[in-house]
Z-matrix of the N, CA and C atoms (Angstrom, degrees):
N
C 1 1.463
C 2 1.527 1 111.15
N 3 1.348 2 114.66 1 -42.53
C 4 1.459 3 117.99 2 -179.50
C 5 1.526 4 111.34 3 -61.95
N 6 1.341 5 116.01 4 -39.22
C 7 1.460 6 120.10 5 -179.92
C 8 1.517 7 110.97 6 -62.40
N 9 1.348 8 116.16 7 -35.48
C 10 1.460 9 119.92 8 -179.74
C 11 1.528 10 111.60 9 -72.29
N 12 1.331 11 116.29 10 -30.70
C 13 1.462 12 120.00 11 -176.98
C 14 1.529 13 112.53 12 -71.49
N 15 1.334 14 116.81 13 -30.57
C 16 1.464 15 119.69 14 -176.56
C 17 1.525 16 112.94 15 -59.13
N 18 1.350 17 119.37 16 -48.27
C 19 1.473 18 118.44 17 177.58
C 20 1.520 19 112.55 18 -61.96
N 21 1.339 20 116.11 19 -35.06
C 22 1.460 21 119.63 20 179.79
C 23 1.525 22 110.86 21 -66.23
N 24 1.322 23 115.99 22 -40.95
C 25 1.467 24 120.27 23 179.17
C 26 1.526 25 110.27 24 -65.66
N 27 1.348 26 115.85 25 -43.39
C 28 1.465 27 120.18 26 179.36
C 29 1.520 28 110.86 27 -61.62
N 30 1.335 29 116.45 28 -42.72
C 31 1.464 30 120.66 29 179.40
C 32 1.519 31 110.70 30 -64.17
N 33 1.322 32 116.28 31 -39.16
C 34 1.464 33 120.33 32 179.62
C 35 1.525 34 110.92 33 -64.68
N 36 1.333 35 115.60 34 -39.43
C 37 1.467 36 119.81 35 178.99
C 38 1.525 37 110.57 36 -64.67
N 39 1.343 38 116.38 37 -43.06
C 40 1.468 39 120.64 38 178.87
C 41 1.519 40 110.49 39 -61.39
N 42 1.330 41 116.24 40 -45.29
C 43 1.470 42 120.52 41 179.50
C 44 1.520 43 110.67 42 -61.28
N 45 1.330 44 116.13 43 -40.84
C 46 1.463 45 120.38 44 179.67
C 47 1.524 46 111.16 45 -64.17
N 48 1.343 47 116.10 46 -42.99
C 49 1.466 48 119.94 47 -179.97
C 50 1.523 49 111.06 48 -64.97
N 51 1.324 50 116.80 49 -41.28
C 52 1.465 51 120.61 50 177.92
C 53 1.519 52 110.37 51 -62.81
N 54 1.329 53 115.69 52 -41.46
C 55 1.462 54 119.95 53 179.85
C 56 1.526 55 111.04 54 -64.24
N 57 1.335 56 116.20 55 -41.38
C 58 1.465 57 119.86 56 178.94
C 59 1.524 58 111.10 57 -65.57
N 60 1.350 59 116.51 58 -41.14
C 61 1.466 60 120.14 59 178.72
C 62 1.522 61 110.73 60 -63.67
N 63 1.334 62 115.88 61 -42.02
C 64 1.465 63 119.84 62 178.86
C 65 1.520 64 110.95 63 -64.05
N 66 1.319 65 115.66 64 -40.48
C 67 1.464 66 119.52 65 179.13
C 68 1.524 67 110.90 66 -63.80
N 69 1.346 68 115.87 67 -42.21
C 70 1.469 69 119.68 68 179.75
C 71 1.523 70 111.29 69 -65.90
N 72 1.349 71 116.54 70 -31.19
C 73 1.467 72 120.66 71 -179.48
C 74 1.523 73 111.38 72 -71.97
N 75 1.319 74 115.94 73 -43.40
C 76 1.461 75 119.77 74 -175.03
C 77 1.528 76 113.11 75 -93.02
N 78 1.308 77 116.94 76 -27.49
C 79 1.465 78 121.00 77 177.48
C 80 1.527 79 107.30 78 -107.71
N 81 1.330 80 118.53 79 122.55
C 82 1.475 81 120.83 80 -173.60
C 83 1.527 82 113.80 81 -69.28
N 84 1.341 83 114.83 82 78.24
C 85 1.465 84 119.50 83 174.79
C 86 1.530 85 109.39 84 -69.21
N 87 1.357 86 115.00 85 -43.61
C 88 1.460 87 120.91 86 176.90
C 89 1.530 88 108.18 87 -102.07
N 90 1.310 89 116.28 88 98.41
C 91 1.459 90 120.98 89 -179.07
C 92 1.528 91 110.22 90 -94.97
N 93 1.341 92 115.51 91 149.18
C 94 1.461 93 120.15 92 173.68
C 95 1.525 94 107.74 93 -69.50
N 96 1.322 95 114.76 94 114.81
C 97 1.462 96 119.27 95 179.79
C 98 1.518 97 112.89 96 -98.87
N 99 1.350 98 115.91 97 -17.46
C 100 1.461 99 119.30 98 -179.36
C 101 1.516 100 110.74 99 176.97
N 102 1.336 101 114.42 100 178.52
C 103 1.457 102 121.86 101 -178.10
C 104 1.527 103 109.52 102 -119.91
N 105 1.314 104 115.62 103 148.93
C 106 1.462 105 121.44 104 169.56
C 107 1.523 106 106.39 105 -119.41
N 108 1.336 107 116.38 106 106.98
C 109 1.464 108 121.90 107 -175.83
C 110 1.523 109 108.73 108 -108.62
N 111 1.325 110 116.45 109 129.24
C 112 1.461 111 121.31 110 -178.24
C 113 1.525 112 110.61 111 -133.24
N 114 1.333 113 115.76 112 152.45
C 115 1.462 114 121.82 113 172.65
C 116 1.510 115 115.28 114 93.01
N 117 1.329 116 118.00 115 -10.45
C 118 1.456 117 119.77 116 -177.08
C 119 1.527 118 110.63 117 -79.33
N 120 1.328 119 115.63 118 143.82
C 121 1.459 120 122.21 119 175.91
C 122 1.528 121 109.67 120 -127.05
N 123 1.327 122 115.64 121 -49.69
C 124 1.462 123 121.02 122 -175.73
C 125 1.526 124 113.29 123 -102.70
N 126 1.314 125 117.06 124 -8.20
C 127 1.461 126 121.31 125 -178.79
C 128 1.522 127 109.52 126 -104.93
N 129 1.324 128 116.71 127 131.82
C 130 1.465 129 120.72 128 179.87
C 131 1.526 130 110.18 129 -67.19
N 132 1.323 131 115.88 130 139.58
C 133 1.464 132 121.04 131 178.66
C 134 1.526 133 110.08 132 -57.35
N 135 1.330 134 116.42 133 -39.77
C 136 1.463 135 120.22 134 -178.89
C 137 1.525 136 111.46 135 -61.72
N 138 1.336 137 116.62 136 -37.19
C 139 1.468 138 120.22 137 179.20
C 140 1.528 139 110.70 138 -67.93
N 141 1.328 140 116.21 139 -37.92
C 142 1.463 141 120.08 140 178.82
C 143 1.527 142 110.34 141 -66.23
N 144 1.326 143 116.41 142 -45.36
C 145 1.464 144 120.04 143 179.54
C 146 1.523 145 110.88 144 -60.36
N 147 1.337 146 116.32 145 -44.05
C 148 1.470 147 119.95 146 -179.61
C 149 1.524 148 111.26 147 -64.85
N 150 1.341 149 116.53 148 -36.95
C 151 1.465 150 120.68 149 -176.78
C 152 1.525 151 112.61 150 -68.07
N 153 1.334 152 117.93 151 -20.97
C 154 1.470 153 119.56 152 177.65
C 155 1.521 154 111.51 153 -67.22
N 156 1.333 155 116.69 154 -24.21
C 157 1.461 156 119.87 155 -175.38
C 158 1.511 157 113.01 156 76.32
N 159 1.324 158 116.63 157 10.80
C 160 1.467 159 122.30 158 -178.27
C 161 1.525 160 108.55 159 -108.40
N 162 1.318 161 116.51 160 138.79
C 163 1.462 162 121.16 161 -179.74
C 164 1.522 163 110.31 162 -116.30
N 165 1.317 164 115.44 163 151.74
C 166 1.463 165 120.32 164 173.65
C 167 1.531 166 108.29 165 -59.09
N 168 1.320 167 115.22 166 132.03
C 169 1.460 168 120.44 167 -177.42
C 170 1.511 169 113.52 168 102.55
N 171 1.352 170 117.30 169 -14.99
C 172 1.465 171 120.20 170 176.76
C 173 1.527 172 110.23 171 -65.67
N 174 1.320 173 114.99 172 155.95
C 175 1.463 174 121.17 173 176.78
C 176 1.529 175 108.47 174 -71.66
N 177 1.319 176 117.11 175 113.63
C 178 1.465 177 121.31 176 -176.07
C 179 1.529 178 111.50 177 -62.55
N 180 1.331 179 117.03 178 -33.75
C 181 1.460 180 119.97 179 179.20
C 182 1.528 181 111.69 180 -61.58
N 183 1.322 182 116.52 181 -32.96
C 184 1.459 183 120.51 182 -174.20
C 185 1.524 184 112.88 183 -93.44
N 186 1.316 185 117.56 184 -0.30
C 187 1.465 186 120.45 185 177.67
C 188 1.529 187 109.42 186 -67.76
N 189 1.321 188 116.40 187 129.37
C 190 1.463 189 122.26 188 177.09
C 191 1.530 190 107.94 189 -91.18
N 192 1.330 191 116.08 190 102.98
C 193 1.468 192 120.50 191 -175.27
C 194 1.523 193 111.74 192 -63.07
N 195 1.333 194 117.49 193 -36.66
C 196 1.464 195 120.32 194 -179.91
C 197 1.522 196 111.14 195 -66.06
N 198 1.319 197 116.45 196 -41.38
C 199 1.459 198 120.57 197 178.29
C 200 1.527 199 110.60 198 -64.88
N 201 1.326 200 116.31 199 -40.77
C 202 1.465 201 120.41 200 177.94
C 203 1.526 202 110.62 201 -62.65
N 204 1.334 203 116.70 202 -40.91
C 205 1.464 204 120.87 203 179.46
C 206 1.526 205 111.09 204 -65.14
N 207 1.330 206 117.04 205 -39.08
C 208 1.468 207 119.86 206 178.27
C 209 1.522 208 110.91 207 -61.89
N 210 1.320 209 116.33 208 -39.20
C 211 1.456 210 119.68 209 178.80
C 212 1.516 211 112.11 210 -63.54
N 213 1.325 212 116.51 211 -43.18
C 214 1.464 213 120.57 212 -179.27
C 215 1.526 214 111.01 213 -69.52
N 216 1.330 215 116.94 214 -36.43
C 217 1.469 216 120.49 215 -177.99
C 218 1.522 217 112.15 216 -65.71
N 219 1.336 218 117.46 217 -17.00
C 220 1.465 219 120.62 218 178.65
C 221 1.529 220 112.23 219 -77.50
N 222 1.333 221 117.80 220 -12.85
C 223 1.463 222 120.51 221 177.89
C 224 1.532 223 109.11 222 -69.28
N 225 1.329 224 118.17 223 138.90
C 226 1.474 225 120.36 224 -169.50
C 227 1.521 226 115.70 225 -60.87
N 228 1.327 227 118.43 226 -36.33
C 229 1.461 228 119.67 227 -177.90
C 230 1.528 229 112.79 228 -78.27
N 231 1.327 230 117.39 229 -17.10
C 232 1.467 231 120.59 230 -171.57
C 233 1.527 232 110.54 231 -81.42
N 234 1.324 233 115.68 232 121.97
C 235 1.468 234 121.38 233 176.78
C 236 1.523 235 110.77 234 -91.78
N 237 1.330 236 116.89 235 -41.63
C 238 1.461 237 121.42 236 176.46
C 239 1.523 238 108.65 237 -150.51
N 240 1.338 239 115.87 238 159.32
C 241 1.465 240 120.03 239 -177.01
C 242 1.517 241 109.67 240 -153.43
N 243 1.317 242 116.09 241 147.04
C 244 1.463 243 121.35 242 170.96
C 245 1.526 244 108.03 243 -128.40
N 246 1.320 245 115.62 244 139.66
C 247 1.463 246 122.03 245 179.92
C 248 1.522 247 108.20 246 -125.12
N 249 1.317 248 116.54 247 131.25
C 250 1.460 249 121.01 248 179.09
C 251 1.524 250 109.75 249 -141.26
N 252 1.325 251 115.00 250 161.37
C 253 1.461 252 121.16 251 179.51
C 254 1.518 253 109.55 252 -101.08
N 255 1.309 254 115.86 253 134.82
C 256 1.459 255 121.25 254 176.61
C 257 1.524 256 107.25 255 -120.35
N 258 1.328 257 115.10 256 101.19
C 259 1.467 258 119.43 257 -175.88
C 260 1.524 259 110.43 258 -72.71
N 261 1.337 260 116.38 259 144.76
C 262 1.468 261 124.63 260 18.42
C 263 1.528 262 116.18 261 -95.95
N 264 1.364 263 119.87 262 -6.83
C 265 1.467 264 115.61 263 -167.32
C 266 1.531 265 116.06 264 -151.25
N 267 1.333 266 119.21 265 14.68
C 268 1.468 267 119.47 266 -172.46
C 269 1.522 268 111.61 267 -121.12
N 270 1.334 269 115.52 268 137.25
C 271 1.459 270 121.29 269 171.48
C 272 1.523 271 107.35 270 -103.55
N 273 1.333 272 115.73 271 119.75
C 274 1.462 273 121.92 272 -175.44
C 275 1.525 274 109.01 273 -98.21
N 276 1.334 275 116.32 274 123.83
C 277 1.464 276 122.02 275 -179.98
C 278 1.525 277 108.36 276 -122.76
N 279 1.320 278 116.55 277 119.51
C 280 1.463 279 120.97 278 178.40
C 281 1.522 280 108.96 279 -117.85
N 282 1.330 281 116.33 280 122.25
C 283 1.458 282 120.44 281 -176.85
C 284 1.525 283 110.63 282 -115.39
N 285 1.322 284 114.18 283 151.72
C 286 1.465 285 121.54 284 170.87
C 287 1.520 286 105.78 285 -121.45
N 288 1.326 287 116.29 286 118.51
C 289 1.459 288 120.08 287 -174.20
C 290 1.527 289 112.39 288 -90.47
N 291 1.317 290 114.31 289 156.39
C 292 1.458 291 120.53 290 173.16
C 293 1.525 292 109.72 291 -67.28
N 294 1.315 293 115.64 292 158.12
C 295 1.457 294 121.80 293 171.03
C 296 1.522 295 108.10 294 -105.56
N 297 1.321 296 116.22 295 129.93
C 298 1.463 297 119.95 296 174.60
C 299 1.524 298 107.49 297 -78.77
N 300 1.339 299 116.14 298 98.18
C 301 1.462 300 120.77 299 -176.56
C 302 1.519 301 111.56 300 -73.48
N 303 1.343 302 115.74 301 -28.40
C 304 1.470 303 121.35 302 -178.25
C 305 1.521 304 107.62 303 -165.21
N 306 1.321 305 115.96 304 175.95
C 307 1.462 306 119.90 305 172.92
C 308 1.520 307 109.27 306 -143.44
N 309 1.327 308 115.21 307 155.97
C 310 1.464 309 121.52 308 178.09
C 311 1.523 310 108.52 309 -125.85
N 312 1.321 311 116.74 310 129.30
C 313 1.458 312 120.74 311 178.47
C 314 1.523 313 109.72 312 -77.50
N 315 1.316 314 115.21 313 129.49
C 316 1.451 315 122.21 314 177.38
C 317 1.525 316 109.04 315 -130.68
N 318 1.323 317 116.96 316 172.29
C 319 1.462 318 120.79 317 -177.16
C 320 1.527 319 112.35 318 -63.08
N 321 1.333 320 116.76 319 -26.25
C 322 1.463 321 120.26 320 -179.13
C 323 1.526 322 112.87 321 -97.81
N 324 1.328 323 117.17 322 6.22
C 325 1.460 324 120.09 323 177.83
C 326 1.518 325 111.87 324 129.85
N 327 1.307 326 115.96 325 -170.93
C 328 1.467 327 121.59 326 -179.61
C 329 1.524 328 109.67 327 -87.31
N 330 1.338 329 115.92 328 123.62
C 331 1.460 330 121.17 329 178.13
C 332 1.530 331 108.59 330 -91.26
N 333 1.317 332 116.51 331 116.01
C 334 1.461 333 120.63 332 177.83
C 335 1.527 334 109.09 333 -80.01
N 336 1.330 335 115.93 334 137.73
C 337 1.463 336 121.96 335 -173.52
C 338 1.525 337 108.49 336 -125.28
N 339 1.330 338 116.48 337 131.50
C 340 1.465 339 119.84 338 -176.33
C 341 1.528 340 111.85 339 -88.66
N 342 1.315 341 116.18 340 -174.26
C 343 1.463 342 121.30 341 -173.80
C 344 1.522 343 113.34 342 -72.47
N 345 1.336 344 117.93 343 -7.88
C 346 1.462 345 120.78 344 175.04
C 347 1.528 346 111.61 345 -96.03
N 348 1.346 347 116.07 346 -3.15
C 349 1.455 348 119.97 347 -177.17
C 350 1.513 349 113.53 348 90.60
N 351 1.327 350 117.18 349 7.66
C 352 1.460 351 121.98 350 -178.13
C 353 1.525 352 110.50 351 -89.96
N 354 1.344 353 116.31 352 125.16
C 355 1.463 354 120.15 353 172.23
C 356 1.526 355 107.49 354 -75.36
N 357 1.337 356 117.22 355 124.60
C 358 1.463 357 119.11 356 -171.39
C 359 1.520 358 114.62 357 -123.23
N 360 1.338 359 117.86 358 -10.84
C 361 1.461 360 118.66 359 -176.19
C 362 1.522 361 109.79 360 -163.60
N 363 1.320 362 116.13 361 144.25
C 364 1.464 363 121.83 362 172.15
C 365 1.522 364 106.99 363 -102.14
N 366 1.323 365 115.85 364 111.19
C 367 1.467 366 120.83 365 -175.54
C 368 1.523 367 108.68 366 -167.25
N 369 1.329 368 115.57 367 169.23
C 370 1.463 369 119.27 368 174.24
C 371 1.525 370 108.99 369 -65.21
N 372 1.335 371 118.20 370 133.12
C 373 1.471 372 119.96 371 -178.88
C 374 1.521 373 111.46 372 -71.30
N 375 1.324 374 117.18 373 147.02
C 376 1.466 375 119.60 374 173.78
C 377 1.531 376 110.39 375 -60.10
N 378 1.309 377 116.31 376 152.55
C 379 1.464 378 121.19 377 -179.83
C 380 1.522 379 110.42 378 -56.20
N 381 1.334 380 115.57 379 135.84
C 382 1.457 381 120.75 380 177.30
C 383 1.517 382 114.83 381 88.06
N 384 1.337 383 117.83 382 -1.22
C 385 1.464 384 120.37 383 179.21
C 386 1.524 385 109.58 384 -78.31
N 387 1.337 386 119.08 385 125.66
C 388 1.471 387 120.33 386 -178.48
C 389 1.526 388 112.17 387 -74.39
N 390 1.327 389 115.16 388 148.21
C 391 1.465 390 120.95 389 176.10
C 392 1.525 391 109.38 390 -89.85
N 393 1.324 392 116.77 391 137.64
C 394 1.460 393 121.12 392 175.16
C 395 1.523 394 108.29 393 -105.48
N 396 1.324 395 116.14 394 132.10
C 397 1.462 396 122.01 395 -179.25
C 398 1.527 397 109.43 396 -125.16
N 399 1.340 398 114.96 397 172.67
C 400 1.457 399 120.11 398 177.51
C 401 1.511 400 113.78 399 102.99
N 402 1.363 401 116.65 400 -6.11
C 403 1.461 402 121.47 401 -179.85
C 404 1.522 403 109.57 402 -124.70
N 405 1.331 404 116.41 403 132.96
C 406 1.460 405 119.93 404 175.37
C 407 1.522 406 111.88 405 -84.62
N 408 1.322 407 116.18 406 -25.09
C 409 1.460 408 121.67 407 179.52
C 410 1.524 409 109.36 408 -117.51
N 411 1.331 410 115.73 409 165.00
C 412 1.465 411 120.43 410 177.63
C 413 1.528 412 108.59 411 -81.07
N 414 1.322 413 115.66 412 90.65
C 415 1.460 414 122.39 413 -178.50
C 416 1.525 415 108.64 414 -91.75
N 417 1.333 416 116.59 415 105.15
C 418 1.458 417 119.84 416 -174.18
C 419 1.523 418 112.29 417 -64.09
N 420 1.320 419 117.29 418 -32.74
C 421 1.461 420 120.08 419 -179.68
C 422 1.532 421 110.66 420 -64.21
N 423 1.330 422 116.14 421 -43.22
C 424 1.465 423 120.28 422 178.02
C 425 1.526 424 110.16 423 -68.41
N 426 1.322 425 116.34 424 -45.47
C 427 1.463 426 119.98 425 -179.17
C 428 1.530 427 111.30 426 -61.86
N 429 1.324 428 117.11 427 -37.45
C 430 1.468 429 120.26 428 178.97
C 431 1.526 430 110.55 429 -64.71
N 432 1.334 431 116.85 430 -37.81
C 433 1.464 432 120.41 431 177.95
C 434 1.526 433 110.48 432 -65.65
N 435 1.329 434 116.41 433 -42.39
C 436 1.469 435 120.14 434 178.04
C 437 1.528 436 110.25 435 -63.33
N 438 1.333 437 116.60 436 -42.63
C 439 1.463 438 120.30 437 178.90
C 440 1.527 439 110.98 438 -61.52
N 441 1.323 440 117.15 439 -37.50
C 442 1.466 441 120.61 440 178.07
C 443 1.526 442 110.87 441 -65.62
N 444 1.331 443 116.27 442 -40.10
C 445 1.465 444 120.15 443 178.15
C 446 1.525 445 110.59 444 -63.68
N 447 1.315 446 116.35 445 -46.75
C 448 1.466 447 120.04 446 179.73
C 449 1.528 448 110.92 447 -64.89
N 450 1.324 449 116.14 448 -38.22
C 451 1.457 450 120.15 449 -179.19
C 452 1.517 451 113.49 450 -68.15
N 453 1.331 452 116.90 451 -23.01
C 454 1.465 453 120.35 452 179.67
C 455 1.524 454 112.15 453 -77.33
N 456 1.333 455 116.69 454 -20.51
C 457 1.465 456 120.64 455 -178.21
C 458 1.522 457 110.75 456 -75.50
N 459 1.330 458 116.40 457 150.55
C 460 1.460 459 118.49 458 172.44
C 461 1.528 460 108.74 459 -72.39
N 462 1.322 461 116.14 460 163.59
C 463 1.467 462 120.70 461 -173.14
C 464 1.528 463 112.49 462 -57.58
N 465 1.326 464 116.56 463 -42.20
C 466 1.463 465 120.07 464 -176.31
C 467 1.525 466 111.29 465 -65.44
N 468 1.331 467 116.78 466 -40.45
C 469 1.467 468 120.11 467 179.49
C 470 1.520 469 110.63 468 -71.01
N 471 1.334 470 116.16 469 -44.59
C 472 1.467 471 120.14 470 -178.75
C 473 1.526 472 111.13 471 -60.62
N 474 1.317 473 117.34 472 -34.72
C 475 1.465 474 120.48 473 -179.06
C 476 1.524 475 112.26 474 -65.29
N 477 1.335 476 116.98 475 -18.93
C 478 1.464 477 120.62 476 -179.27
C 479 1.526 478 113.13 477 -92.25
N 480 1.329 479 117.01 478 -7.06
C 481 1.468 480 120.72 479 179.63
C 482 1.523 481 108.80 480 -78.50
N 483 1.321 482 116.57 481 118.35
C 484 1.464 483 120.89 482 -178.02
C 485 1.523 484 112.78 483 -99.16
N 486 1.333 485 116.94 484 -23.38
C 487 1.464 486 120.47 485 -178.82
C 488 1.527 487 108.84 486 -160.14
N 489 1.330 488 114.84 487 160.90
C 490 1.464 489 121.10 488 177.03
C 491 1.526 490 107.86 489 -135.89
N 492 1.323 491 115.89 490 127.52
C 493 1.460 492 120.10 491 174.21
C 494 1.526 493 107.87 492 -99.26
N 495 1.334 494 116.25 493 126.12
C 496 1.466 495 119.69 494 -175.89
C 497 1.526 496 110.43 495 -145.96
N 498 1.340 497 117.61 496 82.21
C 499 1.466 498 120.08 497 174.87
C 500 1.528 499 111.93 498 -62.08
N 501 1.336 500 116.07 499 -27.24
C 502 1.461 501 121.89 500 174.91
C 503 1.523 502 107.67 501 -153.10
N 504 1.333 503 116.22 502 174.76
C 505 1.467 504 119.44 503 179.17
C 506 1.523 505 112.25 504 -72.37
N 507 1.338 506 116.20 505 -5.85
C 508 1.465 507 120.41 506 -179.83
C 509 1.530 508 112.52 507 -106.38
N 510 1.336 509 116.47 508 3.80
C 511 1.471 510 120.65 509 -176.27
C 512 1.531 511 109.92 510 -135.62
N 513 1.298 512 115.65 511 67.03
C 514 1.463 513 121.09 512 -176.74
C 515 1.525 514 109.77 513 -99.32
N 516 1.327 515 115.57 514 128.38
C 517 1.464 516 121.57 515 176.31
C 518 1.520 517 108.99 516 -127.19
N 519 1.314 518 116.38 517 126.75
C 520 1.461 519 121.42 518 178.34
C 521 1.522 520 109.93 519 -91.73
N 522 1.320 521 116.35 520 130.89
C 523 1.463 522 121.72 521 170.74
C 524 1.520 523 106.78 522 -95.22
N 525 1.323 524 116.36 523 117.43
C 526 1.461 525 120.76 524 -176.62
C 527 1.519 526 108.49 525 -115.43
N 528 1.338 527 114.60 526 112.27
C 529 1.456 528 118.71 527 -174.23
C 530 1.520 529 109.48 528 66.41
N 531 1.316 530 117.49 529 -166.43
C 532 1.467 531 119.71 530 -176.79
C 533 1.524 532 114.31 531 -81.28
N 534 1.330 533 118.14 532 -17.65
C 535 1.467 534 119.17 533 -166.35
C 536 1.522 535 116.38 534 -122.76
N 537 1.326 536 119.02 535 -7.33
C 538 1.466 537 118.52 536 -173.52
C 539 1.525 538 111.29 537 -120.21
N 540 1.351 539 114.87 538 137.09
C 541 1.457 540 121.78 539 174.45
C 542 1.526 541 108.87 540 -121.62
N 543 1.336 542 114.74 541 137.97
C 544 1.466 543 120.56 542 178.80
C 545 1.527 544 107.79 543 -126.18
N 546 1.321 545 115.00 544 116.35
C 547 1.465 546 120.95 545 -178.31
C 548 1.523 547 109.99 546 -86.04
N 549 1.336 548 115.99 547 124.00
C 550 1.465 549 122.00 548 179.00
C 551 1.522 550 112.36 549 -99.00
N 552 1.329 551 117.07 550 -32.62
C 553 1.459 552 118.96 551 -167.58
C 554 1.516 553 108.42 552 74.45
N 555 1.329 554 117.96 553 -123.05
C 556 1.466 555 121.65 554 178.71
C 557 1.529 556 109.98 555 -87.91
N 558 1.333 557 115.70 556 -179.05
C 559 1.469 558 119.76 557 177.32
C 560 1.526 559 111.87 558 -94.94
N 561 1.318 560 117.39 559 8.35
C 562 1.464 561 119.42 560 173.64
C 563 1.528 562 108.99 561 -60.28
N 564 1.326 563 115.90 562 144.32
C 565 1.463 564 120.47 563 178.59
C 566 1.535 565 111.04 564 58.68
N 567 1.339 566 115.44 565 39.47
C 568 1.466 567 120.90 566 -172.86
C 569 1.523 568 113.13 567 -61.04
N 570 1.322 569 117.72 568 -37.12
C 571 1.468 570 119.98 569 -177.83
C 572 1.529 571 111.08 570 -62.28
N 573 1.345 572 116.84 571 -45.18
C 574 1.466 573 119.98 572 179.19
C 575 1.527 574 110.93 573 -67.81
N 576 1.325 575 116.43 574 -36.52
C 577 1.465 576 119.74 575 179.01
C 578 1.530 577 111.02 576 -66.67
N 579 1.322 578 116.27 577 -35.18
C 580 1.463 579 119.89 578 178.33
C 581 1.529 580 110.55 579 -64.99
N 582 1.330 581 116.53 580 -42.79
C 583 1.470 582 120.40 581 177.64
C 584 1.527 583 110.08 582 -64.26
N 585 1.334 584 116.24 583 -42.94
C 586 1.464 585 120.30 584 179.99
C 587 1.526 586 111.10 585 -64.43
N 588 1.327 587 116.77 586 -34.95
C 589 1.467 588 120.55 587 178.04
C 590 1.521 589 110.65 588 -63.57
N 591 1.311 590 116.15 589 -41.31
C 592 1.468 591 120.13 590 178.39
C 593 1.525 592 110.53 591 -62.11
N 594 1.330 593 116.25 592 -41.26
C 595 1.467 594 120.25 593 177.49
C 596 1.526 595 110.26 594 -66.72
N 597 1.334 596 116.57 595 -38.07
C 598 1.467 597 121.04 596 -178.58
C 599 1.526 598 111.86 597 -59.88
N 600 1.320 599 116.31 598 -29.52
C 601 1.466 600 119.59 599 179.93
C 602 1.526 601 112.14 600 -65.37
N 603 1.315 602 116.54 601 -21.36
C 604 1.466 603 119.89 602 -178.89
C 605 1.528 604 111.91 603 -89.32
N 606 1.324 605 116.88 604 -5.68
C 607 1.461 606 120.30 605 -177.28
C 608 1.521 607 110.84 606 -95.96
N 609 1.325 608 117.80 607 153.26
C 610 1.466 609 120.50 608 -173.81
C 611 1.526 610 114.47 609 -80.52
N 612 1.341 611 117.68 610 -18.71
C 613 1.464 612 119.33 611 -175.42
C 614 1.534 613 110.90 612 -65.09
N 615 1.330 614 115.67 613 143.70
C 616 1.465 615 120.77 614 -177.01
C 617 1.523 616 112.46 615 -79.86
N 618 1.331 617 116.99 616 -25.44
C 619 1.462 618 120.08 617 -176.49
C 620 1.524 619 109.60 618 -135.15
N 621 1.328 620 115.69 619 117.34
C 622 1.457 621 121.05 620 -176.85
C 623 1.526 622 110.59 621 -126.59
N 624 1.331 623 114.92 622 157.95
C 625 1.461 624 122.21 623 -176.09
C 626 1.529 625 108.20 624 -122.89
N 627 1.352 626 116.09 625 116.62
C 628 1.467 627 119.82 626 178.03
C 629 1.528 628 110.97 627 -111.77
N 630 1.326 629 116.83 628 16.61
C 631 1.470 630 120.05 629 -177.72
C 632 1.523 631 111.81 630 -63.63
N 633 1.336 632 117.01 631 -22.52
C 634 1.462 633 120.92 632 177.92
C 635 1.513 634 112.23 633 -104.72
N 636 1.335 635 116.64 634 26.93
C 637 1.472 636 121.50 635 -177.24
C 638 1.533 637 110.72 636 -49.81
N 639 1.347 638 114.84 637 141.78
C 640 1.470 639 127.92 638 15.85
C 641 1.527 640 115.72 639 -81.09
N 642 1.331 641 117.74 640 -1.86
C 643 1.466 642 119.67 641 177.01
C 644 1.526 643 110.08 642 -71.58
N 645 1.331 644 116.22 643 137.10
C 646 1.465 645 122.03 644 175.81
C 647 1.523 646 107.70 645 -115.03
N 648 1.323 647 115.95 646 125.87
C 649 1.465 648 120.53 647 -178.57
C 650 1.521 649 109.88 648 -119.03
N 651 1.327 650 115.35 649 158.06
C 652 1.462 651 120.13 650 173.73
C 653 1.523 652 107.86 651 -78.19
N 654 1.316 653 116.48 652 130.11
C 655 1.466 654 121.56 653 -179.09
C 656 1.521 655 109.27 654 -86.06
N 657 1.325 656 115.86 655 121.50
C 658 1.468 657 120.63 656 179.90
C 659 1.516 658 110.45 657 -92.66
């Protein structure tokens, strides 16, 4: 008799667990009580929460984390995002934002451009963001070359770049402070050009050419 009871008990336990799981799925035992948002700098927390499509009081078990992440990834500053559930009541959203590597002034405002050369938002540029000139249109190929040049510089040198003139990806000139220009040409040999640019800052000439780095020439 005891041997017969064991399968019955096991079956009853399975049925009970299934019933509890079904109840938790359809009845909001685990409700969304709030959000934990991390990594945002330029995006409002409220905008991120709204973009998930999830509301306080929703059944946390039934929240589709992938769908919530897709909603947040559509926000202009967001480069990548992960969404996870933290039981019993929290939706965790972690974002990684784009960096505005430069901006270009256009008739409709300042176009912010990320490190891939993609214009992603029309807004006031963050303080210290250099302006790129020489293009009437948002040319991603040119912008990507400028971003590569800026990315090759060390932080201290890059912080001194106030503008970049780039009629093409082969004619890049950095404006450093109010009085010095450093001609790069293309982004080929970027590491050596970055070192030469740092050295150029110590020289008195107003216009220098590092396109042949490590050689530094006076730009006529």
